[in-house]
C-alpha positions in Angstrom: 77.0 120.6 81.4 76.4 117.0 82.4 76.5 116.5 86.1 78.1 113.2 87.1 80.0 113.7 90.3 78.2 115.3 93.2 79.7 116.4 96.5 77.0 116.0 99.3 77.8 117.9 102.5 75.2 116.8 105.1 75.7 116.8 108.9 72.9 114.4 109.5 74.1 110.7 108.9 70.6 109.4 108.2 69.8 112.2 105.7 73.3 111.9 104.2 72.8 108.1 103.6 69.3 108.5 102.2 70.2 111.2 99.7 73.4 109.3 98.7 71.4 106.1 98.0 68.7 108.0 96.1 71.1 110.1 94.0 73.3 106.9 93.2 70.1 105.3 92.1 69.7 108.0 89.3 73.2 107.4 88.0 75.3 110.1 90.0 78.5 109.4 91.5 78.3 110.6 95.1 81.0 112.0 97.4 79.6 112.5 100.9 80.9 114.3 104.1 79.5 115.8 107.2 81.9 118.7 107.4 81.9 122.0 105.5 85.7 122.3 105.9 86.2 118.7 104.8 84.0 119.4 101.8 86.0 122.5 100.7 89.1 120.4 100.9 87.7 117.5 98.9 86.6 119.8 96.1 90.3 120.6 95.2 91.2 116.9 95.1 87.9 115.3 93.6 86.7 118.2 91.2 82.9 117.5 91.6 80.4 118.9 89.0 77.9 120.1 91.7 77.7 120.6 95.5 74.7 119.9 97.6 74.9 121.6 101.0 72.4 120.5 103.8 73.7 121.7 107.1 71.6 121.8 110.4 73.8 121.6 113.5 77.1 122.9 112.0 78.4 126.3 113.1 78.6 127.3 109.5 75.3 128.2 107.9 74.3 127.3 104.4 74.5 130.9 103.3 78.1 131.2 104.8 79.2 128.1 103.2 77.9 129.3 99.8 79.9 132.4 100.2 83.1 130.5 101.0 82.5 128.0 98.3 81.9 130.8 95.7 85.1 132.7 96.7 87.2 129.6 96.2 85.4 127.9 93.2 83.3 130.6 91.6 82.0 128.5 88.9 80.9 125.4 90.7 77.1 125.2 90.8 75.4 124.8 94.3 72.2 123.4 95.7 71.5 124.7 99.3 68.9 122.6 101.3 67.7 124.9 104.3 65.0 125.4 106.8 62.2 128.0 106.3 63.9 130.3 108.8 67.2 130.3 106.8 65.7 130.7 103.5 66.0 134.5 103.2 69.8 134.3 104.2 70.5 131.5 101.6 68.6 133.3 98.9 70.7 136.5 99.5 73.9 134.4 99.4 73.3 132.8 96.1 72.4 136.0 94.3 74.2 136.2 90.9 75.5 132.6 91.3 74.5 129.3 89.6 72.7 128.0 92.5 69.3 127.1 94.0 67.7 126.9 97.4 65.3 124.0 98.4 63.4 124.5 101.6 62.8 121.5 103.8 60.9 119.4 104.1 61.7 118.2 100.7 61.7 114.8 98.9 64.6 112.9 97.3 62.7 113.5 94.0 62.6 117.1 94.6 66.4 117.1 95.2 67.0 115.2 92.0 64.8 117.6 90.0 66.7 120.6 91.6 70.0 119.1 90.5 68.9 118.7 87.0 67.6 122.4 87.1 71.0 123.7 88.3 72.8 121.7 85.8 70.7 123.1 83.0 71.2 126.7 84.2 74.9 126.2 84.5 75.0 124.8 80.9 73.2 127.9 79.7 75.7 130.2 81.5 78.7 128.4 80.0 77.3 128.7 76.5 76.8 132.3 77.1 80.3 132.9 78.4 81.6 130.8 75.5 79.9 133.1 73.0 81.2 136.2 74.6 84.7 134.6 74.5 84.4 134.4 70.7 85.8 137.9 70.6 89.1 136.5 71.9 92.0 136.9 69.2 93.2 133.4 69.9 91.4 130.4 68.2 92.6 127.0 69.5 93.2 124.8 66.5 90.9 121.7 66.9 92.4 118.6 68.2 92.2 115.3 66.2 91.1 112.8 68.8 90.8 109.2 68.2 93.0 107.8 71.0 91.5 107.2 74.4 94.5 108.7 76.1 94.1 112.2 74.4 90.3 112.1 74.8 90.8 111.7 78.6 93.3 114.7 78.6 90.8 116.9 76.8 88.1 115.8 79.2 90.3 116.7 82.2 91.5 120.0 80.4 87.8 121.1 80.0 87.1 120.4 83.6 90.2 122.1 84.8 89.7 125.2 82.7 86.8 126.3 84.9 88.6 125.7 88.2 91.1 128.5 89.6 94.7 127.8 89.8 97.7 127.2 87.7 98.0 124.4 85.1 101.2 122.4 84.3 101.1 120.7 80.9 103.9 118.1 80.4 104.9 116.2 77.4 107.7 115.7 74.7 108.7 118.4 72.4 106.2 118.7 69.5 103.4 116.8 71.2 100.9 119.7 71.4 101.4 121.4 74.8 100.8 124.9 73.2 97.7 123.9 71.6 96.4 122.2 74.8 97.1 125.5 76.6 95.0 127.5 74.1 92.2 124.8 74.5 92.3 125.4 78.4 92.2 129.2 77.9 89.3 129.1 75.5 87.3 126.9 77.9 88.0 129.0 80.9 86.6 132.3 82.2 89.7 134.1 80.9 88.4 133.5 77.3 87.8 136.7 75.6 90.7 138.3 77.6 94.5 138.5 76.8 96.3 135.3 76.0 100.0 135.8 76.1 102.7 133.2 75.5 106.4 133.4 76.3 109.1 130.9 75.7 111.3 130.8 78.9 114.1 129.0 77.0 114.5 131.8 74.4 115.7 134.5 76.6 118.7 135.2 78.8 118.0 135.6 82.6 118.0 139.3 82.6 115.9 139.9 79.5 113.5 137.1 80.6 112.9 138.8 83.9 112.2 142.1 82.1 109.7 140.3 79.6 107.9 138.7 82.5 107.7 141.5 85.0 108.3 144.7 83.1 111.0 147.2 84.1 111.4 150.8 85.3 114.9 151.0 84.0 116.1 149.3 80.8 118.3 146.4 81.8 120.8 146.7 78.8 121.7 150.3 79.5 120.2 151.3 82.8 118.1 154.3 81.2 114.9 155.0 82.9 112.2 153.6 80.8 109.0 152.1 82.0 107.7 149.1 80.3 104.9 146.7 81.1 105.8 143.0 81.4 103.7 139.9 80.4 102.1 139.5 83.8 100.8 143.1 83.6 99.6 142.7 80.0 98.0 139.4 80.7 96.1 140.7 83.8 92.6 139.2 83.7 93.6 136.7 81.1 96.0 133.9 80.6 99.9 133.8 80.5 101.6 130.7 79.0 105.1 130.0 80.3 106.5 127.7 77.8 109.4 125.4 78.9 109.1 126.5 82.5 111.8 124.1 83.3 114.3 126.5 81.8 113.8 129.3 84.4 116.9 130.5 86.3 116.7 130.2 90.1 116.1 134.0 90.7 113.1 133.9 88.4 111.8 130.7 89.8 111.6 132.5 93.3 109.9 135.5 91.8 107.3 133.2 89.9 106.5 131.4 93.3 105.6 134.7 94.9 103.4 135.5 92.0 101.6 132.1 92.3 101.3 132.5 96.0 100.0 136.0 96.3 99.8 137.5 92.9 102.4 140.3 93.7 105.6 141.3 91.9 107.6 144.4 91.1 109.1 145.6 87.8 112.8 145.2 87.3 114.4 148.3 88.9 111.0 149.4 90.4 109.8 149.7 94.1 106.1 149.8 93.7 104.2 146.4 94.2 101.9 145.3 91.4 99.2 142.7 91.4 98.1 140.3 88.7 95.2 138.0 88.5 96.3 136.4 85.2 95.9 132.6 85.1 99.3 130.8 84.8 99.6 127.8 82.4 103.1 126.3 82.3 104.4 123.8 79.8 107.6 121.7 80.1 109.2 118.9 78.0 111.8 118.6 80.8 111.6 116.0 83.4 111.0 118.4 86.4 111.1 115.9 89.3 114.6 114.9 87.9 115.6 118.6 87.9 114.5 118.7 91.4 116.6 115.8 92.4 119.5 117.4 90.7 118.8 120.6 92.7 118.3 122.6 89.5 114.6 123.3 90.2 112.5 124.4 93.3 110.4 121.7 94.6 107.9 124.2 96.2 107.5 126.0 92.7 106.9 122.5 91.0 104.2 121.5 93.4 102.5 125.0 93.2 102.6 124.7 89.3 101.4 121.1 89.7 97.9 122.2 91.0 96.2 121.1 87.9 98.6 118.7 86.0 97.9 117.5 82.5 100.2 115.2 80.5 100.1 114.6 76.6 101.4 111.1 75.7 103.9 111.1 72.7 102.4 110.2 69.3 104.1 106.8 69.2 101.9 105.8 72.1 98.6 106.9 70.5 98.9 105.6 66.9 95.3 105.8 66.2 95.8 109.6 66.1 98.4 109.5 63.4 96.3 109.0 60.2 93.5 111.4 61.3 96.0 114.1 62.2 97.9 113.6 58.9 94.7 113.9 56.9 93.7 117.0 58.6 97.0 118.7 57.8 96.8 117.5 54.2 93.2 118.7 53.9 94.2 122.1 55.3 96.9 122.4 52.8 94.5 121.5 50.0 92.1 124.1 51.0 94.8 126.7 51.4 96.1 126.2 47.8 92.7 125.2 46.1 93.8 121.6 45.5 91.7 118.5 45.2 90.6 116.6 48.4 93.8 114.7 49.5 94.1 110.9 48.7 96.4 108.7 50.8 97.7 105.4 49.2 97.7 102.3 51.4 101.6 102.3 51.2 101.7 105.9 52.3 99.5 105.2 55.2 101.6 102.2 56.2 104.7 104.4 56.0 103.1 106.9 58.4 102.1 104.2 60.8 105.5 102.6 60.7 107.5 105.9 61.5 108.7 106.4 65.1 107.7 110.2 65.1 110.4 111.3 67.6 109.2 114.9 66.9 105.5 113.9 67.6 102.7 115.8 66.0 104.8 118.6 65.0 107.1 116.3 63.0 104.1 114.6 61.3 102.7 117.9 60.4 105.9 119.1 58.7 106.3 115.7 56.9 102.7 116.0 55.6 103.2 119.6 54.6 106.3 118.5 52.6 104.4 115.6 51.1 101.5 117.8 50.1 103.9 120.1 48.2 105.4 117.1 46.4 102.1 115.5 45.5 100.6 118.8 44.2 97.0 117.6 44.2 97.8 114.0 43.4 97.7 110.9 45.6 100.1 110.8 48.3 102.6 107.9 47.8 105.6 106.6 49.5 107.7 108.7 47.2 106.3 111.8 48.9 107.4 110.8 52.4 110.5 113.0 53.1 113.5 111.5 54.8 113.6 111.9 58.6 115.5 110.4 61.4 119.0 109.9 60.2 119.1 113.4 58.7 118.0 114.9 61.9 120.6 112.9 63.9 123.4 114.8 62.2 121.5 118.1 61.9 122.3 118.0 58.2 119.7 118.2 55.3 120.8 116.8 52.0 119.3 119.3 49.5 120.5 117.2 46.6 118.0 114.5 47.6 115.3 114.9 44.9 112.5 114.2 47.2 113.4 117.2 49.4 113.7 119.4 46.3 110.5 118.3 45.0 108.7 118.8 48.4 110.0 122.4 48.6 109.1 123.2 45.0 106.0 125.4 44.5 106.0 126.7 48.2 106.0 130.4 48.8 109.5 131.5 50.3 107.6 132.2 53.6 106.5 128.6 53.8 109.9 127.2 52.9 111.4 129.4 55.7 108.9 128.1 58.3 109.4 124.5 57.2 113.2 124.8 57.5 113.0 126.5 60.8 110.5 123.9 62.4 112.5 121.0 60.9 115.8 122.4 62.4 114.1 122.9 65.8 113.1 119.2 65.7 116.6 118.2 64.7 117.9 120.3 67.6 115.3 118.5 69.9 113.6 121.8 70.7 116.8 123.7 71.6 116.2 127.2 70.3 119.7 128.4 70.7 121.2 125.4 68.8 118.5 125.7 66.1 119.3 129.4 65.7 123.0 128.7 65.5 122.4 126.1 62.7 120.2 128.5 60.8 122.5 131.5 61.1 119.9 133.4 63.1 119.9 135.0 66.6 117.7 133.3 69.3 115.6 136.5 69.6 114.8 136.5 65.8 113.9 132.8 65.7 111.6 133.3 68.8 110.0 136.4 67.2 109.2 134.3 64.2 107.7 131.5 66.1 105.5 134.1 68.0 104.3 135.6 64.8 103.4 132.1 63.4 101.6 131.1 66.5 99.5 134.2 66.4 98.6 133.4 62.8 97.7 129.8 63.8 100.5 128.4 61.5 102.3 126.5 64.3 101.2 124.9 67.6 
């Protein structure tokens, strides 16, 4: 971990100014305050990489503050500067934490050296946690990052992953919200534990409530049948609530309670259960507009909005288009033992000229189709499948020779996946409408998507 932002809590103005000047001289960005209470408040807003606590006259000792800090931000490294008489208390407080105690008098050089030691220890702990997390069944597909905007999002996601609290990921359909949720999970302390995704738009209110909270009696027939819900199954891990803007009012209220105190009851049950699952919500819906229309709870929105992340649409980060396209083409070539993909200049220009209303998902589908049509040869303009106008009407002209060629030589399972994903894009992510066009039930479509996500075939 590279320490850049340091929060200094020092109740002596002269000491605070001296340490601030010295640490800034070593390239650190300093946030300084005299109050432990103000310091705890600023951590939630400023997200420092390390906290230095140097308290003398405060009613809160360094040891007490260290415990309060650890209870709220368990992964935030600490450096406690204390007197000789307070050393034992401080050492007892930091046991099993990423922290160090400096005994006064100490020099500014000593403080800088201690900062570096704590940062190094924290980095080692993170690496050990990451290696343990490799046992997790979910592997986040790597992001193709060329644009500054996506790079900033990933940097924020990596920082947020280690801070407790819900995460709200917003962005257009197909922009990669699910992939970013996996990225946050893998970088968090929940890595190695359960990772459960549920699409809130794919269920009716009754079945969704049962899926989330479980039930004591089956909602369909009233028969006594205990079943664990997603919050119970994800305990200790992460639950991703996709399209959280589709939640009906009753479930919005129940979710707010989970966010506030971690408590809920199964449907038809009386016993209160507790979950410590981390909640990551995603939404392509404009939630502030839904609040204005009185269709969404404002208090729920702000609770989910604790750690917000937003992915810009692909059209606003054009530098990501060609690298992403090449990654998809290369993956296809490796899967089918084909030569390394080659894009012609005209093909690249065609990709850059497209609007990509379906974002990364649409681009991935187009490249999959083009790869099938190219069949190991160079990718040319002839291999770009028609988009846009076909999607506007929801019709796919199978007589089009380019479409027929693109579907040729694909396994039926691949053709089915391509057709379903394309129809979802044409339906602007509306699973009910997509299922209707495909002649499927919404549950069947949702189950297929779940299987593909678990297999890493879709984002």
